[in-house]
N, C-alpha and C positions, 0 to 999 in steps of 0.2 A: 346645682340643685337637681341635676338629671339622674343622680345615683338612685334616688328613691323610686324612679319610674321603672326600674328593672324588676321590682317586686309587684306582683298582682295577687291580691287576696280575693279568692273566689268562694262562693257558697253554691251548693247544688240544692235544688228544691223541686217538688213535684209530688204527684200522687204515689200511693204505695205501689210498689212493683213496676214503676215506670222505668227502672234501670239506672238509678242514680249511682249506686255502689258499683254496678258493672261498668258504667262509663268511667268512673274514677279509676277503677282497676285497669281498664283499657289504657287510659292516659298514662298511668304509672308504668304499666308493662311496656308499652310501646316507646316510652321515653327512657327506658332502662333504669327506672327508679325502684324496681323490685329486686331484692337480693335473691340469690340462687336458692338458699335454704328456705326462704319464705315462699318462693314460687313452688318448690318441691312440696311444701306442706299444703299449699293450695291445691295442687294437682292430686295429692293423696286424699285429701278431704273430699274433693269432687268425685273421685272414684268410689270412696266409701259411701257416698250418697247415691251411687248408681248413675251418675251423669256420664254421658258419652262425650262431654266437653269439659273444658276447664272453667269452673265458675269464678269469673273475675271478681264478683261481689265479695268473695271471701277475703280479698286483699284488704278490704276496709272494714267489713262487719266483724268487729272484734269481741263484743260482749256475748256471753253464752246465750242470753235470751235472744239476741239478734241472730245468731247462727241457727238456733233451734227453730225460730219463726221465719227466718229468711227476710227479716226487715231490719231497718236501722232505727235504733231508739235513742242512743246518745249521739253527740256530735263528734264525729271522727275527723281529726285533722291529719292531712298528709302533705308532704313537701316534695316537690320535684323541680327540675330546672331543664331548660333548653339553652342553646347558645345565645338566644335572644332575650330570655327573661326567666326570672325565678317565680315560683308559684307556691302559695299556701292555699290549699283547697279544703273546704269543710263539707263533709257529707252529712247533711241535716235530715232529720226524720220526716216522713211524709204524713204520719197519722195526726189527726187534729188534736188528740190528747197530748201531743208533744210539741204544741205550738211554742211553748217557752223555750224548748231546745232549739227550734228553728230560729227564733228571735236571737238567741245567744249566738248561734253559729253564724248568722248573717250580719250581726251588729257591726263587725269590723270589715265586712266584705266591700270590695269596690265593684264587683260584678257578680251577678247571680245567673246560674244556668238553670232554667226551668225546663224540666223534662216532661214530655207527654207521650203517651202510648199512641202511635199512629192509628191503631185500631179503634181507640176510644175517643180520640180528640181531646178537647179541653174539658176538664172536670172541675167541680167546685174547689177541690184542693189545689188545683193548678192556679186558679184565679186567686185563691186565698194567699198562696205563696208569692205570687206576683204583687199582690196588694201589700203584703208585709214588706217585701223588698222596697217598694216605693215609699212606704211609711218610714222605713229606716234610711231614706235618702239615697238609695242606690240608684245611680243614673244609667247603668249599663246592664241590660238583660239580654241573655241569649236564650231563645226558645229552641230547644233541641227536640225535634220530632223523632223519637226513637222507634225502633222496631219497624222501620220502613220496609224491611225485607218481608215482613209478614203480611203486607198488603201489596206486594208485588211492585214496590217503588212507584206507587200511583201518584203522579204529578198533581192531578186535580184534587185528590184528597189532601195532599200536603199543602197546596195553596189555599184550600178552604180553611184548614187549621191556622195557617199563617195569617190570613186576613181577619179571622175571628179574634185572634190574640192581639193583633196590632190595633184593632178597634177598641179592645178592652184596655190595652196599655195607654192609649191616647187619653182615656178618662183618668189615668193615674199620673199624667204629666211626666212620664218617663221619656228622657231625651234620646236614648240610643237603644234600639231594639233590633236584634239580628235573629233570623230564623234559619236553621240548618237541618236538613234531612240526614239522619244517621242510623246506623245499626251498631250500637255499642258492643254487642256480643261478637259481631264479625269484624268490627273496626272500620266499617265504611264511613267516610267523611269525618272520622274522628281525628286521625293524625295526618292522613293523606286523602286527597280527592278520590272518590270512588267512580269506577266505570259504570256503576249502576244508575248514576244520575247525570247523564249528559245534558239534561235540561236545567240543571242547577248551576248557576254561574258564580256563586259565591265561593268563599274559601272553606277549607276544612276547619273543624272546630279549633284545633290547636293553633292553626295559623291565625285565626281570628283572635284567639287569646294572646298570642304573641304580639299582635299588631294593634290591638285596641288602645286608643289614646286616653290615658287616665291622668296625665300630669295636670290638665286643666281643671280636674275635679278638686284639687287642693285649694284651700283658701289662703292665698298669699297676700291678701289685702288687710284683713283685720288682725292686727297684732294682739295676741292674747298669750300671756306668759303667767300661768298660775304658779305661785311660789310654793315649792314643796318643802324646802329646807333652808334655814339661814346658816351660812358657813361662817364660823368664828373660830379660827385655829387656836388662838390664845398661846402662840409661841413667841419667843423673843424676836424671831425674824418677821413675824406677821402679827405684831401686837395689835395693830389698828385695822387689820383686814376684816372686811365684812362684805360678803357677796351673797347672792340669792340663787339657789339651785332649783331647777325644774325642767320640765319638758315643754318645748314650744308647741302650743296648741294650734296656732295659726299665725299667718303673717310672717314678715321678715324683719329682723332686728339687726341694727348695726351700731357700733360705737359712734357716739355723737348724736344719736337720735334723741329728740325730746319726747319724753313719755310721762304718763301719769300713773300714780300708784293708787289703786282702788282697794277698798271702798273709801279710804281717807281722802282721796281727791287731790293730793299734793303732786305738783309737777317737778320733774328733775331731768337729768340727762344721763344716758348710758355712757360710761367711761371705758368699759372693757367687757368682752364676752370671752369666756374660756370653755373649751370642750375637753374631752378626756385627754387629749394630747397637747393641750396648750391653747394659746389665744387663737381665735378664729375671726375673720373679717365680717362674718354675718351668721345669723342663726335662723333656721326655718324648720317647719315641722317635718319629722318628729324628733328633732335633735334634742339631746339632753345636755344642758349647758349651765354655767353659772354666770350671773350678770352682776356687774358692779355699777353703782350709780354715783353721781357727783355729790349728792346731799345726804345728810344724816337724817333719814326718815325711819320711823318705827314701822318696820315691815315684818310680818310673821306668816307662818304657813296658812294658806287659804286666801291670802291677798293676791292681787293680780296686777301685772304691769301691762299697760296698753298705750296706744297712741293718744296724744292729747285731744285730737279732734275726731277720734274714732273709738268710742268707748262702748263696752257692753252695758246692758241695762242693770242698774243696781236695784234689786227688787226683793221684797219679802213675800209678795203675793203674785202668783202666776198660774196660768193654765198649762196643762200638759196632757199628752197621750201616754197611757201606761199599759204595760202588759203585766197582768197579775201572775206571779209564779209560785205562790204558796198553795200547797194542797191541804193544809190544816187550818187555814183561816181565810177570811174574805176581806176585801177592801170596802170600808164603809165610811161615809162622812162622819167626822168627829173623832176618828181614830188618829193616834199620834204615832209617828215613826221617826227613825233617824234617816236623814237624807245625806247622801254623799255625792257632791257635785264638784268636779275637778279635784282640787286638793282641800276643799272645805267640807267639814262635817258639822251638822247642826241638827236640831230637832225640827220636825215638820208636822203639820196637822192637815188632814184632808178636810177642806171646808165645803166641798161640794162635788157631786157626781153629775156631770152634765148629761152624759149618755153612755150606754154600752154599745160597742160597735160590732155588728155581725160581719166578720171578715169574709164570709162567703157571698153575701148579698150587698155589702156596704150599707146596710140599713142601720140607722141610728135609733136605738131604743131609749127614748127619753124618760121612760117609766121605770128604768132600772134603779134599784136601791143599793146594789152591791156588785162587786166584781169577784168572780170565782176563778179558780185555776184555769189558766190559758185564755182568759177573757181579756179583751182590750176595751178601753174606754177613755173618755175625756174627763179629767178631774181638775179641781181647783185646789191649790196648796198654799199654805201660809207657813213661813219658816221663822224660827226664833232669831236667827241672824240673817242679814242681807246676803243674797247670792249675786254673783256676777254672771249674768245670763245673756246668751244669744239664742235666737230661734234655731231649732235643730236643723231646719232645712238650709240655713245659711252657714251654720258652724256646728257640726256634730260634736266636736270635742267640748265645747262650752254650752251646748244645748241638750246634753244627756245627763242622766243621773240614775242612781239606784235608791230604793227605799229599803231600810233594814228594820226588822222587828226588834224593838229594844229589849224584849224579854228573852228571845232565843238567839239574837245576833245573826239570824239568817236573812239572806237577801230575799225579799218578798215581791219586788216589782222593779222593772226597768222602765224609765220614763224619758220622754222627749218633749222639750219645752216648746210650747206653741206661741204664747204671747204673754206680755206683761199686763197685769191688772192694775197694780199700784207700785209706786217706787218710793213711797214715803215711809219713814220709820215711826213707829208708835212712840208715844211719850213713855219715859221710864216709870215704872211703878215705884212706890216708896222704898221697896227693898233694893231697887237699882236694876231690876231685870225688866225685859220688855213684855208687854202684853202681846200674846200671839195666839 
């Protein structure tokens, strides 16, 4: 299970012009991940703009609007590797109107790099991005104090920014916070330690990224296996074969384990687990496998296999934090949507809006009646079919969902399960459907 620890998913965040794209460009260039023709194009564009330096931000700022404005709008993903670890890094936008893009880019991240301009210190956007990272359950944050060269590598200024951020992070219950003084443009403390900071005793940024321990972040306790597909070959050789394919969301499964099939609640035993290359002795996240069981149980897409004595909550009503992503509509109580949670899709109704959350001040506006584009809030939902839920902070895979507009089929919200309200099923109506 150590193979998955070689990959680290990173998101960058911070205020506009703090140097996120430049930092990523520096990491890519110094790790030899930029092709010669791409680098030549970056150098040429830098000259055309009248720069007397190579603009590393051009390595990642790909959209025309981004290049013209010198900002990041979309989420740009880049891949690079060192002998110690592979990286997927997302360059997320800094403007508040692109909060949904930031949420999208950071939703799969294990670590967030929050950049601040050493001249300006912490700004509202910096706090907002740190809060969003904590809301998404990211437990590793690096505060990169950039442009230290522009303040003469002032140790006192750096430590003041560090202490202010650590005090804010403590309110967010983030477990691992590191602070590093850097100059992304010049490369100081990015890949190698800089002579400009003899007072700084920590590692360079890349060294920290290579060594940060993330294996403990995975949930290997709660077995959650959402069934994606039922395999029935219907061949002469495999006339009676039936197995269940999916991706392990959490926990470790082995042949012989006693499990329960949800929501039906029937217990059985795992008889075999197969991966792409044949039988495997165990399965853990994020392996894609097929599972065979000892008993003939009616299982279909959207069902889940879990441990007998460690089950998710079976619920039709629950509370969640959502980020509204639609620019042509708003979220209001009483509206119906399609909810996609793990491999199950059903209808959902917003039964309440508890509050709108100001991500800059953390203020909860309980007078809010709707959520608009890029706004976050706590809502109550009721679904037509029961969902198999865990709280997001414990299990992101089974605690996250998206809402889809049934008229446009567009994704309008991303949500994180907070707590269960009720776990009972309503009585069927005369026509056989549930009241919801």
